[in-house]
MMTF fields as JSON, N, C-alpha, C and O atoms, coordinates in Angstrom:
{
  "mmtfVersion": "1.0.0",
  "mmtfProducer": "UNKNOWN",
  "numBonds": 315,
  "numAtoms": 316,
  "numGroups": 79,
  "numChains": 1,
  "numModels": 1,
  "chainsPerModel": [1],
  "groupsPerChain": [79],
  "chainIdList": ["A"],
  "bondAtomList": [4, 2, 8, 6, 12, 10, 16, 14, 20, 18, 24, 22, 28, 26, 32, 30, 36, 34, 40, 38, 44, 42, 48, 46, 52, 50, 56, 54, 60, 58, 64, 62, 68, 66, 72, 70, 76, 74, 80, 78, 84, 82, 88, 86, 92, 90, 96, 94, 100, 98, 104, 102, 108, 106, 112, 110, 116, 114, 120, 118, 124, 122, 128, 126, 132, 130, 136, 134, 140, 138, 144, 142, 148, 146, 152, 150, 156, 154, 160, 158, 164, 162, 168, 166, 172, 170, 176, 174, 180, 178, 184, 182, 188, 186, 192, 190, 196, 194, 200, 198, 204, 202, 208, 206, 212, 210, 216, 214, 220, 218, 224, 222, 228, 226, 232, 230, 236, 234, 240, 238, 244, 242, 248, 246, 252, 250, 256, 254, 260, 258, 264, 262, 268, 266, 272, 270, 276, 274, 280, 278, 284, 282, 288, 286, 292, 290, 296, 294, 300, 298, 304, 302, 308, 306, 312, 310],
  "bondOrderList": [1, 1, 1, 1, 1, 1, 1, 1, 1, 1, 1, 1, 1, 1, 1, 1, 1, 1, 1, 1, 1, 1, 1, 1, 1, 1, 1, 1, 1, 1, 1, 1, 1, 1, 1, 1, 1, 1, 1, 1, 1, 1, 1, 1, 1, 1, 1, 1, 1, 1, 1, 1, 1, 1, 1, 1, 1, 1, 1, 1, 1, 1, 1, 1, 1, 1, 1, 1, 1, 1, 1, 1, 1, 1, 1, 1, 1, 1],
  "groupList": [{"groupName": "MET", "atomNameList": ["N", "CA", "C", "O"], "elementList": ["N", "C", "C", "O"], "formalChargeList": [0, 0, 0, 0], "bondAtomList": [1, 0, 2, 1, 3, 2], "bondOrderList": [1, 1, 2], "singleLetterCode": "M", "chemCompType": "L-PEPTIDE LINKING"}, {"groupName": "LEU", "atomNameList": ["N", "CA", "C", "O"], "elementList": ["N", "C", "C", "O"], "formalChargeList": [0, 0, 0, 0], "bondAtomList": [1, 0, 2, 1, 3, 2], "bondOrderList": [1, 1, 2], "singleLetterCode": "L", "chemCompType": "L-PEPTIDE LINKING"}, {"groupName": "SER", "atomNameList": ["N", "CA", "C", "O"], "elementList": ["N", "C", "C", "O"], "formalChargeList": [0, 0, 0, 0], "bondAtomList": [1, 0, 2, 1, 3, 2], "bondOrderList": [1, 1, 2], "singleLetterCode": "S", "chemCompType": "L-PEPTIDE LINKING"}, {"groupName": "PHE", "atomNameList": ["N", "CA", "C", "O"], "elementList": ["N", "C", "C", "O"], "formalChargeList": [0, 0, 0, 0], "bondAtomList": [1, 0, 2, 1, 3, 2], "bondOrderList": [1, 1, 2], "singleLetterCode": "F", "chemCompType": "L-PEPTIDE LINKING"}, {"groupName": "ALA", "atomNameList": ["N", "CA", "C", "O"], "elementList": ["N", "C", "C", "O"], "formalChargeList": [0, 0, 0, 0], "bondAtomList": [1, 0, 2, 1, 3, 2], "bondOrderList": [1, 1, 2], "singleLetterCode": "A", "chemCompType": "L-PEPTIDE LINKING"}, {"groupName": "ASP", "atomNameList": ["N", "CA", "C", "O"], "elementList": ["N", "C", "C", "O"], "formalChargeList": [0, 0, 0, 0], "bondAtomList": [1, 0, 2, 1, 3, 2], "bondOrderList": [1, 1, 2], "singleLetterCode": "D", "chemCompType": "L-PEPTIDE LINKING"}, {"groupName": "VAL", "atomNameList": ["N", "CA", "C", "O"], "elementList": ["N", "C", "C", "O"], "formalChargeList": [0, 0, 0, 0], "bondAtomList": [1, 0, 2, 1, 3, 2], "bondOrderList": [1, 1, 2], "singleLetterCode": "V", "chemCompType": "L-PEPTIDE LINKING"}, {"groupName": "ARG", "atomNameList": ["N", "CA", "C", "O"], "elementList": ["N", "C", "C", "O"], "formalChargeList": [0, 0, 0, 0], "bondAtomList": [1, 0, 2, 1, 3, 2], "bondOrderList": [1, 1, 2], "singleLetterCode": "R", "chemCompType": "L-PEPTIDE LINKING"}, {"groupName": "GLU", "atomNameList": ["N", "CA", "C", "O"], "elementList": ["N", "C", "C", "O"], "formalChargeList": [0, 0, 0, 0], "bondAtomList": [1, 0, 2, 1, 3, 2], "bondOrderList": [1, 1, 2], "singleLetterCode": "E", "chemCompType": "L-PEPTIDE LINKING"}, {"groupName": "CYS", "atomNameList": ["N", "CA", "C", "O"], "elementList": ["N", "C", "C", "O"], "formalChargeList": [0, 0, 0, 0], "bondAtomList": [1, 0, 2, 1, 3, 2], "bondOrderList": [1, 1, 2], "singleLetterCode": "C", "chemCompType": "L-PEPTIDE LINKING"}, {"groupName": "GLY", "atomNameList": ["N", "CA", "C", "O"], "elementList": ["N", "C", "C", "O"], "formalChargeList": [0, 0, 0, 0], "bondAtomList": [1, 0, 2, 1, 3, 2], "bondOrderList": [1, 1, 2], "singleLetterCode": "G", "chemCompType": "PEPTIDE LINKING"}, {"groupName": "LYS", "atomNameList": ["N", "CA", "C", "O"], "elementList": ["N", "C", "C", "O"], "formalChargeList": [0, 0, 0, 0], "bondAtomList": [1, 0, 2, 1, 3, 2], "bondOrderList": [1, 1, 2], "singleLetterCode": "K", "chemCompType": "L-PEPTIDE LINKING"}, {"groupName": "ILE", "atomNameList": ["N", "CA", "C", "O"], "elementList": ["N", "C", "C", "O"], "formalChargeList": [0, 0, 0, 0], "bondAtomList": [1, 0, 2, 1, 3, 2], "bondOrderList": [1, 1, 2], "singleLetterCode": "I", "chemCompType": "L-PEPTIDE LINKING"}, {"groupName": "PRO", "atomNameList": ["N", "CA", "C", "O"], "elementList": ["N", "C", "C", "O"], "formalChargeList": [0, 0, 0, 0], "bondAtomList": [1, 0, 2, 1, 3, 2], "bondOrderList": [1, 1, 2], "singleLetterCode": "P", "chemCompType": "L-PEPTIDE LINKING"}, {"groupName": "GLN", "atomNameList": ["N", "CA", "C", "O"], "elementList": ["N", "C", "C", "O"], "formalChargeList": [0, 0, 0, 0], "bondAtomList": [1, 0, 2, 1, 3, 2], "bondOrderList": [1, 1, 2], "singleLetterCode": "Q", "chemCompType": "L-PEPTIDE LINKING"}, {"groupName": "ASN", "atomNameList": ["N", "CA", "C", "O"], "elementList": ["N", "C", "C", "O"], "formalChargeList": [0, 0, 0, 0], "bondAtomList": [1, 0, 2, 1, 3, 2], "bondOrderList": [1, 1, 2], "singleLetterCode": "N", "chemCompType": "L-PEPTIDE LINKING"}, {"groupName": "TRP", "atomNameList": ["N", "CA", "C", "O"], "elementList": ["N", "C", "C", "O"], "formalChargeList": [0, 0, 0, 0], "bondAtomList": [1, 0, 2, 1, 3, 2], "bondOrderList": [1, 1, 2], "singleLetterCode": "W", "chemCompType": "L-PEPTIDE LINKING"}],
  "groupTypeList": [0, 1, 2, 3, 4, 5, 6, 7, 6, 3, 8, 2, 2, 8, 8, 7, 1, 2, 7, 9, 6, 3, 9, 10, 11, 10, 12, 6, 6, 1, 13, 5, 5, 7, 7, 14, 10, 4, 9, 3, 5, 9, 1, 2, 1, 2, 6, 13, 10, 13, 6, 13, 9, 13, 8, 9, 10, 15, 8, 12, 13, 10, 8, 4, 7, 4, 4, 10, 9, 13, 2, 9, 10, 16, 3, 4, 1, 10, 8],
  "groupIdList": [1, 2, 3, 4, 5, 6, 7, 8, 9, 10, 11, 12, 13, 14, 15, 16, 17, 18, 19, 20, 21, 22, 23, 24, 25, 26, 27, 28, 29, 30, 31, 32, 33, 34, 35, 36, 37, 38, 39, 40, 41, 42, 43, 44, 45, 46, 47, 48, 49, 50, 51, 52, 53, 54, 55, 56, 57, 58, 59, 60, 61, 62, 63, 64, 65, 66, 67, 68, 69, 70, 71, 72, 73, 74, 75, 76, 77, 78, 79],
  "secStructList": [7, 7, 7, 7, 7, 7, 7, 7, 7, 7, 1, 1, 4, 4, 4, 6, 3, 3, 3, 7, 6, 6, 6, 7, 7, 3, 3, 3, 7, 7, 6, 6, 7, 7, 1, 6, 6, 7, 7, 6, 6, 6, 4, 4, 4, 4, 1, 7, 7, 7, 3, 3, 7, 6, 6, 6, 7, 7, 3, 3, 7, 4, 4, 4, 4, 4, 4, 7, 7, 6, 6, 6, 7, 7, 7, 7, 1, 7, 7],
  "xCoordList": [-29.627, -28.831, -27.707, -27.933, -26.484, -25.348, -25.232, -25.453, -24.888, -24.738, -23.491, -23.458, -22.464, -21.235, -20.535, -20.783, -19.677, -18.976, -17.779, -17.111, -17.513, -16.336, -15.18, -15.197, -14.179, -13.085, -11.847, -10.801, -11.948, -10.797, -10.537, -11.479, -9.267, -8.913, -7.894, -7.133, -7.882, -6.94, -5.685, -5.762, -4.539, -3.28, -3.259, -2.913, -3.634, -3.708, -4.856, -5.33, -5.295, -6.455, -6.146, -7.07, -4.861, -4.516, -4.774, -4.924, -4.828, -5.017, -6.449, -6.697, -7.375, -8.781, -9.187, -9.943, -8.69, -9.141, -8.122, -6.917, -8.629, -7.764, -8.54, -9.657, -7.956, -8.612, -8.572, -7.608, -9.615, -9.69, -8.547, -8.299, -7.86, -6.728, -7.189, -6.372, -8.473, -8.988, -9.644, -9.327, -10.563, -11.325, -10.996, -11.398, -10.284, -9.916, -10.979, -10.792, -12.086, -13.145, -12.634, -11.875, -13.043, -12.645, -13.258, -14.453, -12.442, -12.931, -12.416, -11.428, -13.09, -12.643, -12.041, -12.7, -10.786, -10.086, -10.103, -9.674, -10.595, -10.643, -9.421, -8.843, -9.018, -7.922, -8.266, -9.419, -7.298, -7.477, -8.452, -9.148, -8.512, -9.397, -8.835, -7.653, -9.655, -9.202, -9.528, -9.385, -9.965, -10.307, -9.086, -9.205, -7.929, -6.667, -6.74, -6.211, -7.403, -7.443, -8.516, -8.519, -9.434, -10.509, -11.801, -12.062, -12.616, -13.945, -14.852, -14.474, -16.025, -16.906, -17.383, -17.664, -17.477, -17.882, -16.813, -17.136, -15.545, -14.433, -13.86, -12.927, -14.394, -13.814, -13.742, -12.79, -14.715, -14.706, -13.579, -13.195, -13.034, -11.918, -10.626, -9.702, -10.553, -9.329, -9.251, -8.212, -10.322, -10.328, -10.163, -10.924, -9.188, -9.011, -10.24, -10.956, -10.473, -11.623, -11.434, -10.323, -12.509, -12.41, -11.63, -11.626, -10.975, -10.212, -10.634, -11.03, -10.558, -10.905, -9.794, -8.61, -10.182, -9.231, -8.604, -9.334, -7.265, -6.639, -6.948, -6.796, -7.375, -7.68, -9.122, -9.366, -10.085, -11.491, -12.284, -13.384, -11.747, -12.434, -13.419, -13.925, -13.714, -14.613, -13.925, -12.699, -14.734, -14.17, -13.696, -14.384, -12.499, -11.958, -12.16, -11.65, -12.892, -13.097, -11.753, -10.816, -11.662, -10.408, -9.822, -8.612, -10.674, -10.174, -9.746, -9.102, -10.093, -9.744, -8.644, -8.382, -7.997, -6.961, -5.847, -5.366, -5.429, -4.323, -4.676, -3.785, -5.958, -6.392, -6.576, -6.725, -6.57, -6.745, -8.202, -9.07, -8.465, -9.813, -10.639, -10.217, -11.811, -12.651, -13.335, -13.795, -13.401, -14.085, -13.2, -13.578, -12.018, -11.184, -9.949, -9.256, -9.67, -8.525, -7.211, -6.165, -7.237, -6.016, -5.397, -6.1, -4.07, -3.364, -2.086, -1.331, -1.848, -0.668, 0.553, 0.631, 1.48, 2.723, 3.823, 4.352, 4.16, 5.244, 4.972, 5.91, 3.721, 3.382, 3.192, 2.902],
  "yCoordList": [11.993, 13.181, 13.161, 12.904, 13.438, 13.534, 14.946, 15.921, 15.036, 16.343, 16.321, 15.682, 17.027, 17.107, 18.423, 19.036, 18.843, 20.114, 19.933, 18.899, 20.92, 20.929, 21.46, 22.62, 20.63, 21.015, 21.478, 21.706, 21.62, 22.091, 23.56, 24.335, 23.947, 25.333, 25.816, 25.021, 27.112, 27.718, 28.13, 28.574, 27.983, 28.465, 29.989, 30.624, 30.573, 32.029, 32.386, 31.543, 33.631, 34.023, 34.026, 33.921, 34.143, 34.156, 32.809, 32.744, 31.742, 30.409, 30.145, 29.187, 30.952, 30.678, 30.955, 30.186, 32.041, 32.455, 32.085, 32.256, 31.575, 31.166, 31.333, 31.85, 30.899, 30.921, 29.527, 28.788, 29.165, 27.866, 27.767, 28.708, 26.635, 26.459, 26.307, 26.43, 26.043, 25.873, 27.138, 27.569, 27.738, 28.881, 30.2, 31.249, 30.194, 31.413, 31.978, 33.056, 31.271, 31.727, 31.728, 30.84, 32.718, 32.775, 31.629, 31.357, 30.954, 29.833, 29.965, 30.653, 29.304, 29.205, 27.823, 26.813, 27.786, 26.518, 26.159, 26.947, 24.979, 24.508, 23.649, 23.066, 23.559, 22.656, 21.227, 20.81, 20.492, 19.11, 19.027, 18.023, 20.074, 20.104, 19.178, 19.272, 18.289, 17.316, 17.719, 16.909, 18.956, 19.397, 19.808, 20.037, 19.909, 20.24, 21.553, 21.661, 22.559, 23.888, 24.114, 25.164, 23.174, 23.323, 23.727, 23.306, 24.549, 24.853, 23.648, 22.742, 23.642, 22.491, 22.356, 21.249, 23.485, 23.417, 22.753, 22.047, 22.972, 22.437, 21.147, 20.583, 20.677, 19.516, 18.303, 17.529, 18.118, 16.965, 17.045, 16.023, 18.253, 18.393, 17.834, 17.514, 17.712, 17.224, 15.697, 15.137, 15.021, 13.56, 13.175, 13.649, 12.329, 11.94, 11.222, 10.551, 11.366, 10.733, 9.235, 8.726, 8.529, 7.077, 6.752, 7.525, 5.599, 5.126, 3.692, 2.963, 3.271, 1.885, 0.928, 1.256, -0.233, -1.275, -1.838, -2.129, -2.004, -2.533, -4.011, -4.485, -4.736, -6.161, -6.414, -7.069, -5.881, -6.203, -5.042, -5.254, -3.814, -2.671, -1.97, -0.907, -2.527, -1.859, -0.624, -0.573, 0.377, 1.603, 1.421, 0.821, 1.952, 1.974, 3.393, 4.335, 3.576, 4.925, 5.574, 4.893, 6.89, 7.603, 7.409, 7.236, 7.436, 7.298, 5.874, 5.647, 4.895, 3.491, 2.985, 1.783, 3.881, 3.446, 2.673, 1.68, 3.102, 2.445, 1.025, 0.194, 0.736, -0.603, -1.542, -2.748, -1.027, -1.864, -2.012, -1.306, -2.936, -3.14, -3.998, -5.097, -3.51, -4.307, -5.484, -6.418, -5.442, -6.505, -7.724, -8.852, -7.491, -8.617, -8.788, -9.801, -7.796, -7.903, -7.408, -7.562, -6.809, -6.292, -5.242, -4.415, -5.285, -4.331, -3.91, -4.757, -2.603, -2.079, -2.215, -1.568, -3.036, -3.194, -2.403, -2.827, -1.26, -0.46, 0.245, 0.691, 0.363, 1.057, 2.523, 3.272],
  "zCoordList": [15.328, 15.168, 16.201, 17.383, 15.722, 16.624, 17.155, 16.436, 18.397, 19.008, 19.872, 20.924, 19.414, 20.198, 19.882, 18.843, 20.769, 20.599, 19.676, 19.712, 18.865, 18.004, 18.834, 19.244, 19.086, 19.974, 19.212, 19.819, 17.894, 17.127, 17.431, 17.598, 17.504, 17.781, 16.758, 16.206, 16.508, 15.579, 16.336, 17.482, 15.699, 16.289, 16.273, 17.27, 15.128, 15.012, 14.072, 13.31, 14.132, 13.326, 11.837, 11.03, 11.435, 10.017, 9.351, 8.131, 10.13, 9.564, 9.126, 8.394, 9.548, 9.269, 7.827, 7.232, 7.27, 5.949, 4.89, 5.074, 3.779, 2.677, 1.387, 1.389, 0.294, -1.011, -1.601, -1.399, -2.329, -2.997, -4.014, -4.768, -4.03, -4.947, -6.397, -7.309, -6.631, -7.991, -8.54, -9.649, -7.769, -8.298, -7.621, -8.125, -6.503, -5.818, -4.885, -4.321, -4.714, -3.82, -2.381, -1.993, -1.588, -0.187, 0.599, 0.48, 1.403, 2.212, 3.64, 3.896, 4.554, 5.936, 6.101, 5.853, 6.522, 6.696, 8.175, 9.018, 8.482, 9.861, 10.163, 9.246, 11.422, 11.762, 11.345, 11.458, 10.875, 10.405, 9.237, 9.084, 8.41, 7.246, 6.173, 5.842, 5.625, 4.631, 3.203, 2.286, 2.998, 1.642, 0.841, -0.363, 1.453, 0.796, 0.027, -1.079, 0.619, 0.026, -1.01, -1.653, -1.206, -2.192, -1.499, -0.372, -2.175, -1.658, -1.935, -2.678, -1.346, -1.545, -2.988, -3.448, -3.71, -5.117, -5.974, -6.929, -5.643, -6.441, -5.867, -6.438, -4.761, -4.095, -5.008, -4.916, -5.879, -6.775, -7.796, -8.366, -8.042, -8.969, -8.392, -9.14, -7.069, -6.448, -6.453, -6.104, -6.838, -6.927, -8.39, -9.233, -8.715, -10.117, -10.661, -9.919, -11.938, -12.572, -12.751, -12.604, -13.065, -13.267, -14.54, -15.498, -14.53, -15.696, -16.008, -15.099, -17.266, -17.592, -17.167, -17.255, -16.717, -16.343, -17.618, -18.565, -17.681, -18.886, -19.138, -20.264, -18.12, -18.273, -18.713, -19.727, -17.93, -18.2, -18.797, -19.308, -18.744, -19.334, -18.413, -18.772, -17.231, -16.286, -15.719, -15.623, -15.342, -14.811, -13.38, -12.553, -13.099, -11.741, -11.227, -11.834, -10.123, -9.591, -9.259, -8.843, -9.444, -9.227, -7.853, -7.711, -6.82, -5.46, -5.136, -4.111, -5.998, -5.753, -6.684, -6.728, -7.426, -8.372, -7.692, -8.238, -6.524, -5.827, -5.412, -5.242, -5.248, -4.834, -6.02, -5.823, -7.238, -8.419, -8.813, -8.299, -9.731, -10.262, -9.307, -8.947, -8.891, -8.004, -8.713, -8.056, -10.042, -10.782, -11.048, -10.732, -11.633, -12.024, -11.137, -11.228, -10.277, -9.376, -9.965, -9.334, -11.174, -11.782, -10.872, -10.292, -10.755, -9.91, -10.636, -11.113, -10.717, -11.403, -10.499, -9.454, -10.89, -10.13, -10.825, -11.852, -10.26, -10.794, -12.094, -12.755, -12.485, -13.734, -13.489, -14.422]
}
């Protein structure tokens, strides 16, 4: 188990409370938050879904689209 203090601080109290950009649920936004305004329930909506590779047909995970197909090495150049 890791045990360390959270050293993030708010600039002002207005920055803490926000609404989810997908469902509108109230959320607390922390400094350096990487959820991009989504609540944890909607966080998976902010990641694109998998797509089939045009070369081999295997699925490319949404978060790995920029890296190309892990199976055959296909990479979209300027598409």
